[in-house]
N, C-alpha and C positions, 0 to 999 in steps of 0.2 A: 602661373597656371594653378588652378585649384587642385588640391590633392583629392584623389578618389576616396569616397567614404569607405572606412574599414568595414568589412563584413561583421555582422553581429556575433558576439559570443553567446554561448548557451550554458546555463547551469541548471541542472535538474536535481532537486532535493526530494528524497522519498523517505517519509516516516513509516515505520513498520507497525501496522495494527493501530494507528491513531484514530480515535473516535471523531465523529463529525463536529462536535462542539467542544473539543478539548482545548483548542487554541483560542485566544481572546477575540480575534476578528470574526470568529464563528460562535461567539457567545460564552466562551469558557472563562473560568476564574483563574486558571493556571497562568502564571506570569510568563508571557511570551511577547515581550516588547519588540523584538526584531521581526518576528513574523507579523505582528501588528503593523510595523512600519512598512513591510513589503505590501501588505494589503492597502494601507492608506495611500501609498504611492503607486498602487497598481489596481488590480481587478480581482474580485473574488468570484469564482465560478461555483455557484451554489447548487447547481443541478448536474454535477460532474459524476460520472459513473466509471467504475472499474470492474474487474472480475471479483468474485467473492472470496478469493484467497490470494496469497502473495505472489508466488512464482508465475501463475497465469497472468496476473496484472503486469508483472515485469516483462513478460514475453510480449504482451500487447503494446506496452510502452515503447520498447526498443524496435518493434517490427511494424507497428502501425496496422496490424491485422489481428484477427481473432486467435486466441491462444490454442484452440483446437487445430489450427493450421500451422501455428508457429512452433509446435512441439510440446506444449504443456497442456494437452487435452486432459491430463491428470497430473497431480503433484507427484514428483518422483518418489517422495516418501510413501505414498499410498500405492505405488506400483510394486513395492518390495514384496516378494512372495508371489507376485502375479506376473512375473516377467514374460512367461510364455504367452499369456493372454494378450499382452500388448505388443509383443515382438512383431516387427514388420509392418505395423500399422502407422502410416504417415500421420503426423500430428500428435503421436503418443510416444515420442522418443524419450521424454522426460528431461529434455534440455532444449535450449533455443536451437532449432534445427537450421539446416542450410538451404531450406526452401524459401527463407526470408533473408532480406538484406538488413542487417542490424544497423541502428542509427550510428553507432560508433564506426562501422565500416564505411558507411556512406560519407560521413563527415571526414573520415581519414582520407578517403579517395579525393575529396574536394579540397584538400589542403589544410584542413583543420588539425590542430593539436588536440588529441583526444585523451582525456584523463578520467580516471575512476578511482574512488576509494570507498569501500564499504561492502555490503552484502550483495552477492551475485545471485545465487539460487537458480541459475540457469544452465548448470552443467558442472560436473564434479571432476572432470579430467582436464589435464593441461590443454589438450587440443579443443576443449570446449570452454575454456576460461575467458575472462575479459581480454587478456592479451591476444588470444587467438581470434577474438571477434572484433578486433579493430581498435583497441585502446593502446595508445603509444606508451602510456604509463598507467600502472594499476597496482593497487594494494587491495586484495580481495579476500573475503571470507566466503568460501564456496557454498556451504549449506544454508539452511533457512534460519537457524537460531543457535544461540550458544550463550555461555556465561559472559556477562558484560565486563567482568574483571579478569577473564582468562584464568579463573580458579577452577581446576578440575582434578581434585585429589583422587577421584575414581579412575583416573587414567594412569594409575601406577603400572609399571612394567610387569607383564605376566598376568595381569588381572583381565579376564574377559569383560569387555564393556560393550553394551549395545551401541549400534551404529549411531553416530552423531551425538551420543552422550559424551563422547570424547571428540575434540576438534583437532587432534593430532592428524596431520596430513591434509588438512582442509584449508590451509592458508597459502596464499601466493603473493609474490611481489613480481610484477611484470610477468615474464614467462616461466618463472621458477617457483617451485614449492619452497616454503620457508618453515622453519621449526618454531612453533609457537612458544616453546619454553626458552629457546635461545634468542630468537629474533624479535619477539615482541617486547615493548618497553616494560620496565618494572612497574611503572605507574599506569599501566594499560587500563583504560575505561573506554568501552566501544565508541561512544559518541565523540569523545575527545580525541582518541587515537585516529579514528577515520578522518576527522577534520585536520589533525596534525599532518597526516600524510598528504591529503589533498593540498593543503597550504604549502607543504614541502615541494610538491610537484610544480606549483605555481612559481615558487621562489627559485627553483632550480632551472627555470627556463633560460635557454641561451638567448643572446640578442636576436638571433634569427627567429627563434620560437616565439619571442615576445611580439614579433611582427605578425605572427600567425593568429588568426582567430582561434578560439578554443571551444570545444564541447566537453563540459565537465559533468560528471555524474556522481552524486553524493547520496547513496542509499544507506541510511542508518539501520541498525538492528533494533533500536529502541523505538517505541516503548514496549516491544514484544517481550513476553516473559522469558526468563525469570525476572521478577521485579527487583532491580538493584540500582542504586544511585548513591552519589556521595552524601555522607551524613549531613553536612552543612546545608545541602539543598533540601533534603528530606525535612529537616527541622523547620524550614520556612512554611511547611504545610501542616504542622502539628495542630491537631484539633479541627482542621478545616472541614473534615468529612465526618464528624461525629454524629451528624443527624441522618446519615445513611443515603443510599442511592436514590430512593424515591424523592427525597427532598432535593437532592442535587439535580435530578431530572426536572423538577418544577422550576428551579432557579435557572437552569440552562435554557429551558423553553421560553421563560420570560425574557431572557436576554436576547434570544434569537428573534423574538417578536419585536422587542425594542429596536433591534438593528434593522428591522424590515426584511429579514431573511426568511421568516415564516409568517403566514397569515395569522391575524389576531384570532380568527375563529377556527384555527386548526384543531382537528381531533387526533391527538397523538395515539399511537399504538401503546397498549399497556406493556409494562415490563413482563417479559415472557421468555420461554425457552430454557431448558436445562435447569428448571427451578427446583427439581428434586435434589440438586446438589448445592443449592443456595437458598436458605430460608428467607422469608420476609424479615425485615429489620426488627419489627416488634417481637417476632418469635425467637430471635437470637438471645442468648445469654449476654450479660454485660461483657464477659470475656470474649465471646465470639464477635460482638460488635467492635470491640477495641482492635482485634486482629484484622477484621475486615477493613475498618477505617485506616489502619496503618498500611495495609496493602495499597489502598488508594492514595495515601500520602506519598508512598514510594513511586507509584505510577506517575503522579503529578510531578514529582521531582525529575523523573526521566524525561518528561516532556519539556520541563524547564531547562534541563541540560541540553536538549536538542536546540532550543532557542539560543542558549548561550553560545553554542558552537556555530550556529548559522550566523550569529553576530560577528564572529571572528572572520568568517569568509567575506561577509558584506564589508567589514572594516578594511580588509585587505584590498578588495576591489576598489573601494573608495581611494585608498592610498595610492593606487596605481592608475587612477583616472579611468578605470575600466567599468565601473559600476553601471553607468547610464547607457553603455553600449552592450550590456549583458542582459539577455532575456533570462530572467530567473523564474523558475516554476517550483512551487512547493506543494506537495500532495501527500495523501495517505494512500497506501496500496490496497486497502479494503476496509470494511467496517471493523469496529473494535472487537477484540478477541474475547469471547465469553466462555470458551471451553479450551481444553488442551488439545488443539487440533493435531499438531505434529507429535505430541509427546508419546502416545502409545505406539504408533508404527515406527518411530525412529529411536526410541529409547528402551525397546524391549517391551515385554508385557507388563501389566499393572504391577505384578509381584516384584519383578526385577527393578522397575522404575522406583517403586516405593522403597525397596531395599536399599537402593543407592542413596535416596534422600535420607533415610533413617541412619545409614552408616556414616555418611560424609557431610551432611548439611545440618545446620543449626537454625531451626525455624521458630525459636522462642520469640515472643513478642519484641523484646528489646533488641533482637538481632536481625529482624526483618529488614531487608534492604542492603545488608552487608554482602561482601563477596561470597561468604560461606552460607548464605541463605538461599532458598529456592522456592519462591511463591508466585501465585498469580491472583487475579482479583475477582474472577467469577462473572456470571452472566448478568447479574443485576447492575453492577457498575457499567458493564458494556452497554446494556440497554439504556442506561441513563445518558450516556454520551451520544447515542445514536438517535434519540428522540428528535422529531416526532416519528421517525421511521420505525418499522417493525423488525425485530431481530438484530443480528450482528454478524460478524464474520462467518462465512460458509453458507449463510442463509441467502436465498435468491430473491428475497424481499429487499426493499430499499435499504434496510439496516445493514445488509451485507455488502451492498454495491454502490451506495451513494456516499461520496466522500468529500472532504474539504479539498479545495484546490485554489491556489493563489498564483497570479502571474504579475510580475513587475517588469515592465519594459517601457520606459517613457516615450519611445518613438511610436507607441500605439495611440498616444494623445488622448487618453481617457481622463475624465474628471477624477479628482481625488476620492478615494474610498468608494469607488464604484463597485457594483456587483451585477452579475447577469444570471438570470434563472433559465437561460436557454439550455436545452438538453445537449450535453456533451459527453464524450467518452475518452478513456485513456488512449484509444487508438487514434484520436485526433492530434495528439501532441507531436508526433513525428512529422506528419504533413504540415503542421503549423510551423515548426522550426525550419523545415526545408524551404517553405515559401519565403520566410523571412530572410533566409540565407541566400536565396536565389539559386537553389540547387534543384534540379529536376529530379523527381523521384524515379528510381529505376523501375522499369516496367516488366520486361519478360526475362531478362538475363542480367546477372551481376557477378563480376569476378569469374566469368566463364562458367557460371552455373545457372540453371533455370530457377526462377523465383516466382512467387505469387504476387499479385498487386496488393497494395495497401487498401484497407477498407475504411480507414478514417478520413476525415475532411478537415481542411485548414480552418482555424479560428480567425485568421487575419481579416477577412471581409467583415465578420461580425464585430470583432473588437475594435476595428477602425470605423465602424458605422457612427454617424453623428447622432443616431437615436438607438442607443444600445438596447433599450428595453423592447423595442418593436422589431428588431432584427433577430436572426437566428443563425445557427450553424447548420443544422439539419432541418428539413421540413417538419415543423412541429405537429403537423397533422398526419403525415404519411410515412416518415422515416421509420425503418424497421431495424431493431437491434435485438439480438438474442443472447442468452446466458445459459451455461450449464456447468455444473461441477458436482461431483459426488451423487449423480443421479437427480439432483434438484435442477429444475429447468424453468426458464421464463422466456417470453417473447413480447416485445413491445412495439406498437405501431402508434406513433403520435402519443396521445395521452393514455391510450389503453394498453394495459399490460395483463397478459395471461401467465399464470404460474402454476406449477405442479410440484407439490412436496408431499411425502408420505407422513403419516402421523408419527410423533405428536406435533410436528410443526404445521402440517397441512391436512388436507381432507382426502388425500390419495386420489384426487381427480383435478381437472383443470379448474382454477379459480380465475376470476376476472375483476380487475380494478381500474378505475379511472384515477391515475396517480396525480393528475393535475388538481382534481377536486378532492381527492382522498389520499394524501401523501402517506398516511399511516396504514394504508391498505387494510381498512377496517370493514368495508362494505362490499362483499362479494356480489358482483352483478352478473354472474354466469347465467342465472335463471332469468334475469330481466332482459339481458342482451344476448340471446343465443346466436344471432347472426354475426355479431362482432366477435364472439368467442370462436365461432366456426372459422371465420376469416383468419384470426390469429393462429389457430391451430394449424391451418394450412401453411401459414408463414413459418411456423415452427418446423414443419416437415421440410420445407425448402431450406431453412437455416441448417437443419440437421444434415441434409444432403450436401450443401455447399461447403460445409466445414469439415466433412469427412468424419463426423462424430460416430461413435458406436457405443452400444451397451449402456445407454444413459439410464436404464432402469436399475443398474447395480448400485445400491446405496451402501456405503460403509457404515456399519452399525454404530461405531463410536462417534461418528460425526452427528448422529441423531440424538446425542445426549441432551 
């Protein structure tokens, strides 16, 4: 008698603040052969959308619904000091709430072994941790960012330190908090250590657990600032970025066109946003150019290190004959980071943040990238990696929400190195995995609590279509999706997208773009198509009501840099 087919495994890998064209299958020059392999043996989703910042995207990924419903209507960091304002408002708990069934909980109840190693950012207390939300084994960093080498001299006993500028108390192994100074390895580097622990969970499986299918989650903290990487990897990119971000942008766009991922006649958005803190390349002094290029070299090394560690996981799954039965998804959680989004609210005011850097860190050119350095690369490099889109992380334009995504699962039977430009969102991932696993999504109740339904749709019918380019996931003319964060808002129906942003990013009124014809969002059609705009604004009002949103007009000033 034939043995029944084993249920598929799932591995979801999330890079933190990775740009659209950073990896090679999306036109990047950074060495990412393993991610390239996943793309060549799988499918690139080139019109994939997330939220405009990290924890909202993670909430949508694990819940299959909008982040305003799932508890991250606002980043928890930006709720600090405004607790009374958000208190009691469903969807603004600042953590993955219990009105949703988390992917890990669903898979756990379906008999899967659930594993996680990496950044959580969906709750800071043990009862909100990965272990509490359905992961059988977990090694987790609870906040949104931290030193990649566990180097925190500012955390000395008795010294007042701004919240999250110290990661003491924010690390967990399974259901217990662990001491970062005692329990983390001496050779800690975030991408390596997160991968070490996930591989350890795989290797420690009992014979019974090896018979279980698994759902594994590997969310890196790289390449989020501070920019830090092993010196030998940084050296691979020495001199690679000496011509500046504008030239890099031209090269990346040419590669995207050559790959067929961007039309030849595309009109890209110009480098924009927060430019008062980052001069044009020609206006910089030789010393400023050298420092800027070095920051980008370190950033590239961080992406390279992600690929090296993904290679270790892929190699392990090959060695256990589990690779081809594993649905692997690789994605970024939002557009590239052009400003220090979390730094000011989580690390104290500008004065105390700067004081910490001055006292404890060495940002001389020759030291950039080392554990005791603390730098970021600025808006121009971020814009370079998001072209042809406009803006970057936190923007509600495509530069903030259109991200790279790759799926490898041979049973989808797609041709090698395929890509699809069908509109998709991060909310679709959980419904897709559940369909592949043969698990019915919970509807009204789960674990004796009332829950909301998922808003995403499965990709399976689209990805198994014999004609990938003519099929779709959502109705390409009628499907409606909304976005909001920090008071920036957008609504999309088919190819038409209305957005509202205050100056200096926007016009302080509704703008209208056909993103199919104008992916750079360069030509505002609000005056030309008033009827379409009126319909979209009505859809926005419905989206606002359905998701329980509130106070979307409140804009955090430091986000508008």
